[in-house]
C-alpha positions as CSV (number, residue, x, y, z in Angstrom):
1,X,18.7,7.9,7.8
2,X,21.6,6.5,9.9
3,X,21.9,2.9,11.2
4,X,25.0,1.9,13.1
5,X,26.9,4.8,11.4
6,X,25.7,3.9,7.9
7,X,23.5,6.3,6.0
8,X,20.6,5.0,3.9
9,X,17.5,6.1,2.1
10,X,14.2,4.7,1.0
11,X,12.7,5.0,-2.4
12,X,9.0,4.5,-3.1
13,X,6.2,5.7,-5.3
14,X,3.9,4.7,-8.2
15,X,6.3,2.7,-10.3
16,X,5.7,-0.7,-12.0
17,X,8.9,-2.3,-13.0
18,X,7.5,-3.3,-16.5
19,X,6.9,0.4,-17.3
20,X,10.3,1.5,-15.9
21,X,11.9,-1.1,-18.2
22,X,10.2,0.6,-21.1
23,X,11.4,4.0,-20.0
24,X,7.8,5.3,-19.6
25,X,7.5,8.5,-17.5
26,X,7.6,7.8,-13.8
27,X,7.9,9.9,-10.6
28,X,9.0,8.6,-7.2
29,X,10.2,9.8,-3.8
30,X,13.6,9.2,-2.1
31,X,13.6,9.8,1.6
32,X,16.5,10.1,4.0
33,X,17.1,12.2,7.1
34,X,20.5,12.9,5.5
35,X,19.6,15.6,3.0
36,X,22.9,15.3,1.2
37,X,22.3,11.6,0.6
38,X,18.8,12.1,-0.7
39,X,19.9,14.8,-3.1
40,X,22.8,12.7,-4.4
41,X,20.6,9.7,-4.9
42,X,17.9,11.8,-6.6
43,X,20.5,13.1,-9.1
44,X,21.7,9.6,-9.8
45,X,18.3,8.2,-10.6
46,X,16.9,11.3,-12.3
47,X,16.7,11.4,-16.1
48,X,14.3,12.5,-18.9
49,X,11.6,9.9,-18.1
50,X,12.3,9.6,-14.3
51,X,11.5,12.4,-11.9
52,X,12.7,12.1,-8.4
53,X,11.4,14.1,-5.4
54,X,13.2,14.2,-2.0
55,X,11.8,13.9,1.5
56,X,13.1,13.6,5.0
57,X,10.2,11.4,6.1
58,X,11.7,7.9,6.0
59,X,8.9,6.5,8.2
60,X,6.1,7.9,6.1
61,X,7.6,6.8,2.7
62,X,8.3,3.3,4.2
63,X,4.8,2.9,5.6
64,X,3.1,4.1,2.4
65,X,5.1,1.7,0.4
66,X,4.2,-1.3,2.6
67,X,0.6,-0.7,3.5
68,X,-0.6,0.1,0.1
69,X,-0.3,-3.6,-0.7
70,X,-2.9,-4.5,1.9
71,X,-5.4,-2.0,0.6
72,X,-4.7,-3.3,-3.0
73,X,-5.8,-6.7,-2.0
74,X,-9.1,-5.2,-0.7
75,X,-9.4,-3.3,-4.0
76,X,-8.9,-6.6,-5.9
77,X,-11.5,-8.4,-3.9
78,X,-14.0,-5.6,-4.7
79,X,-13.1,-5.7,-8.4
80,X,-13.3,-9.5,-8.4
81,X,-16.8,-9.4,-7.0
82,X,-17.9,-6.9,-9.5
83,X,-18.6,-4.1,-7.1
84,X,-17.7,-1.3,-9.5
85,X,-15.9,2.0,-9.5
86,X,-17.7,3.6,-6.6
87,X,-16.7,0.8,-4.2
88,X,-13.1,0.8,-5.4
89,X,-12.8,4.6,-5.0
90,X,-14.3,4.3,-1.5
91,X,-11.8,1.6,-0.5
92,X,-8.8,3.6,-1.8
93,X,-9.9,6.7,0.0
94,X,-10.7,5.0,3.3
95,X,-7.6,2.9,2.9
96,X,-5.5,6.0,2.6
97,X,-7.0,7.2,5.9
98,X,-6.0,4.0,7.6
99,X,-2.4,4.2,6.2
100,X,-2.2,7.8,7.4
101,X,-3.4,7.0,10.9
102,X,-1.0,4.2,11.2
103,X,2.0,6.1,9.8
104,X,1.4,9.2,11.9
105,X,1.2,7.1,15.1
106,X,4.7,5.8,14.2
107,X,6.0,9.3,13.7
108,X,5.4,9.9,10.0
109,X,4.4,13.3,8.5
110,X,0.8,13.6,7.5
111,X,1.7,15.4,4.2
112,X,3.7,12.4,3.0
113,X,0.5,10.4,2.5
114,X,-0.8,13.0,0.1
115,X,2.2,12.6,-2.2
116,X,3.7,10.0,-4.5
117,X,4.7,7.5,-1.7
118,X,1.2,7.7,-0.3
119,X,-1.8,8.4,-2.5
120,X,0.2,8.0,-5.7
121,X,1.5,4.5,-4.9
122,X,-1.8,3.5,-3.4
123,X,-3.8,4.5,-6.4
124,X,-1.5,2.7,-8.9
125,X,-1.4,-0.5,-6.8
126,X,-5.1,-0.6,-6.3
127,X,-6.0,-0.1,-10.0
128,X,-3.0,-1.1,-12.2
129,X,-2.9,-4.2,-14.4
130,X,0.6,-5.2,-13.1
131,X,-0.4,-5.1,-9.4
132,X,0.3,-8.5,-7.9
133,X,-1.6,-7.7,-4.7
134,X,-4.7,-6.6,-6.5
135,X,-4.5,-9.8,-8.5
136,X,-4.5,-11.8,-5.2
137,X,-7.7,-10.0,-4.2
138,X,-9.4,-10.7,-7.5
139,X,-8.6,-14.4,-7.3
140,X,-9.7,-14.6,-3.6
141,X,-13.0,-13.1,-4.6
142,X,-13.4,-15.8,-7.3
143,X,-12.9,-18.5,-4.7
144,X,-9.3,-19.6,-5.2
145,X,-7.4,-20.7,-2.2
146,X,-4.6,-18.4,-1.1
147,X,-1.9,-21.2,-1.4
148,X,-3.0,-21.9,-5.0
149,X,-2.9,-18.2,-5.8
150,X,0.6,-17.6,-4.4
151,X,1.9,-20.8,-6.1
152,X,0.5,-19.6,-9.5
153,X,1.5,-16.0,-9.1
154,X,5.3,-16.6,-9.5
155,X,6.1,-13.4,-7.5
156,X,5.8,-12.2,-3.9
157,X,2.6,-10.4,-3.0
158,X,3.8,-8.4,0.0
159,X,0.4,-7.5,1.3
160,X,-0.3,-11.0,2.3
161,X,2.4,-10.9,4.9
162,X,2.2,-7.2,5.7
163,X,-1.5,-7.5,6.8
164,X,-0.5,-9.7,9.8
165,X,2.3,-7.4,10.9
166,X,0.2,-4.3,10.7
167,X,-2.8,-5.8,12.6
168,X,-0.5,-6.8,15.5
169,X,1.1,-3.4,15.7
170,X,-2.2,-1.4,15.2
171,X,-3.8,-3.2,18.1
172,X,-0.9,-2.3,20.4
173,X,-1.1,1.3,19.2
174,X,-4.9,1.4,19.6
175,X,-5.5,2.4,15.9
176,X,-8.7,1.4,14.1
177,X,-8.0,-0.2,10.7
178,X,-11.2,-1.9,9.6
179,X,-10.2,-2.6,5.9
180,X,-6.9,-4.0,6.9
181,X,-8.6,-6.2,9.6
182,X,-11.0,-7.6,7.0
183,X,-8.2,-8.3,4.5
184,X,-6.3,-10.1,7.3
185,X,-9.4,-12.2,8.2
186,X,-9.9,-13.2,4.6
187,X,-6.3,-14.2,4.1
188,X,-5.4,-15.8,7.4
189,X,-8.7,-17.0,8.7
190,X,-10.4,-17.9,5.4
191,X,-13.3,-15.5,6.0
192,X,-15.5,-15.4,2.9
193,X,-14.8,-12.2,1.0
194,X,-18.5,-11.3,0.6
195,X,-18.9,-11.6,4.4
196,X,-15.9,-9.3,4.9
197,X,-17.5,-6.7,2.6
198,X,-20.8,-6.9,4.4
199,X,-19.1,-6.4,7.7
200,X,-17.4,-3.3,6.4
201,X,-20.6,-1.9,5.1
202,X,-22.4,-2.7,8.3
203,X,-20.1,-0.8,10.6
204,X,-21.6,1.8,12.9
205,X,-22.2,5.2,11.2
206,X,-19.5,7.8,12.1
207,X,-18.0,11.1,11.0
208,X,-15.6,10.9,8.2
209,X,-13.1,13.0,10.2
């Protein structure tokens, strides 16, 4: 993409730094509207254990990389409350639907959310042991205060701040994002996690599509 005459790209996908440092196999996406830039960047990062795919969907790759953190907090809350694999899978799937709706409304390509920067990154962040955002959710479910969690984490948990930004923008766009809204309420309005889950389950029946 181009900003004030300067070209730039966005890199995102399922990639924990700890595993990258150990040279474990990883695949990510580099996006830029400048095809030459994305191709050059991909060739620079690509090696035996690192596979790079290119994309021209800067918005989609950026949205996927940001919003997956909010859904990961929800996944952590579910895991922390012992709701099991079924609930986690449902949250990830419906969370991806929210991310896709939001991204497409901003001009992203739907297919991007089926790839590494969408479903891939979301799946890893919602289930992986190194996920800071999932850890925030687990600790919230166990009754810890957000301030205490963030102080003890030692790293930034981006989903905490992203939730507020997304809620504001989604309301302006008229997009329904129930999981994100409940995460926002738990984080910023101290809504009890169990109450948030019950409110999600109690929503009016509707078509999945």
